[in-house]
LOTOR-534885 format. One line per field, with one value per residue (C-alpha): residue in one letter; residue number from 1; chain; x, y negated, z negated. Coordinates in nm, 4 decimals. Layout:
residues N
kolza = A,...
kedo = NUM,...
zaro = A,...
east = X,...
north = Y,...
up = Z,...
END
This chain:
residues 76
kolza = M,A,S,A,M,N,A,D,E,R,L,H,A,L,E,T,E,N,A,Q,L,V,A,E,L,E,E,A,E,A,Y,E,Q,H,L,R,Q,L,I,M,E,V,K,G,E,L,A,A,G,N,H,E,K,A,L,S,M,L,N,A,A,L,S,E,I,D,S,Q,T,D,V,V,V,Q,H,H
kedo = 1,2,3,4,5,6,7,8,9,10,11,12,13,14,15,16,17,18,19,20,21,22,23,24,25,26,27,28,29,30,31,32,33,34,35,36,37,38,39,40,41,42,43,44,45,46,47,48,49,50,51,52,53,54,55,56,57,58,59,60,61,62,63,64,65,66,67,68,69,70,71,72,73,74,75,76
zaro = A,A,A,A,A,A,A,A,A,A,A,A,A,A,A,A,A,A,A,A,A,A,A,A,A,A,A,A,A,A,A,A,A,A,A,A,A,A,A,A,A,A,A,A,A,A,A,A,A,A,A,A,A,A,A,A,A,A,A,A,A,A,A,A,A,A,A,A,A,A,A,A,A,A,A,A
east = 11.8300,11.9712,12.1513,11.8245,11.6535,11.9350,11.8989,11.5216,11.5761,11.8253,11.5829,11.3036,11.5297,11.6247,11.2613,11.1659,11.4461,11.3477,10.9859,11.0955,11.3167,11.0374,10.7976,11.0501,11.1061,10.7330,10.6995,10.9881,10.8330,10.4977,10.6690,10.8572,10.5273,10.3800,10.6711,10.6494,10.2790,10.3571,10.6186,10.3635,10.1115,10.3686,10.4677,10.1015,10.0655,10.3802,10.2577,9.9291,10.1199,10.0284,10.3752,10.2607,10.0549,10.3476,10.5810,10.3310,10.3038,10.6824,10.7096,10.4479,10.6403,10.9639,10.7908,10.6529,10.9946,11.1571,10.9030,10.9559,11.1805,11.4835,11.4287,11.8018,11.8267,11.7983,11.5475,11.6829
north = -6.2708,-6.4679,-6.7101,-6.7672,-6.8557,-7.0938,-7.2548,-7.2811,-7.4335,-7.6850,-7.7748,-7.8216,-8.0382,-8.2530,-8.2882,-8.3875,-8.6432,-8.7810,-8.8172,-9.0010,-9.2371,-9.3106,-9.3814,-9.6153,-9.7961,-9.8408,-9.9729,-10.2157,-10.3365,-10.3946,-10.5861,-10.7967,-10.8825,-10.9750,-11.2101,-11.3648,-11.4334,-11.5916,-11.8165,-11.9315,-12.0069,-12.2018,-12.4007,-12.4831,-12.6051,-12.8171,-12.9635,-13.0520,-13.2274,-12.9703,-12.9455,-12.8187,-12.5412,-12.4436,-12.4326,-12.2227,-11.9803,-11.9517,-11.8898,-11.6145,-11.4657,-11.4657,-11.2861,-11.0315,-10.9820,-10.9343,-10.6664,-10.4671,-10.1619,-10.2272,-10.0374,-9.9744,-9.7809,-9.4114,-9.2258,-8.8875
up = -9.1142,-9.4078,-9.1745,-8.9846,-9.3109,-9.3939,-9.0511,-9.1034,-9.4469,-9.3043,-9.0257,-9.2782,-9.4953,-9.1953,-9.0911,-9.4453,-9.4643,-9.1233,-9.2317,-9.5476,-9.3476,-9.1007,-9.3881,-9.5535,-9.2234,-9.1733,-9.5275,-9.4729,-9.1461,-9.3149,-9.5953,-9.3404,-9.1701,-9.5084,-9.5787,-9.2317,-9.2881,-9.6238,-9.4604,-9.2032,-9.4781,-9.6800,-9.3697,-9.3178,-9.6738,-9.6415,-9.3118,-9.4815,-9.7590,-10.0227,-10.1719,-10.5105,-10.3539,-10.1268,-10.4263,-10.6189,-10.3258,-10.3051,-10.6802,-10.6524,-10.3591,-10.5580,-10.8442,-10.5984,-10.4380,-10.7786,-10.8678,-10.5463,-10.5282,-10.3145,-9.9904,-9.9525,-10.2749,-10.2080,-10.4219,-10.5281
END
C-alpha cells in the first residue's frame, strides 16, 4: 500500500508541475501577444511621423520588460 501512495504522490506531483508549466506557457504567450501589439502601435506612430511618441512608447515598454519576472527562471 505504501508504494501505491508513493505512486499517487508522484502522479500528483507530475500533474501539479504540468499545470504550472501550462500556466507559465499561457502567460508567456499572452505577454508575447502584448509585445506584438505594442510593436504594431509603435510602427503606426512611426508611420504617422510621431517619432517622439514612438520613442516614449518604446521607453515605457523597456521599463515594463525590466520589471517583469523572467519566465525562464524556475520558481522553487
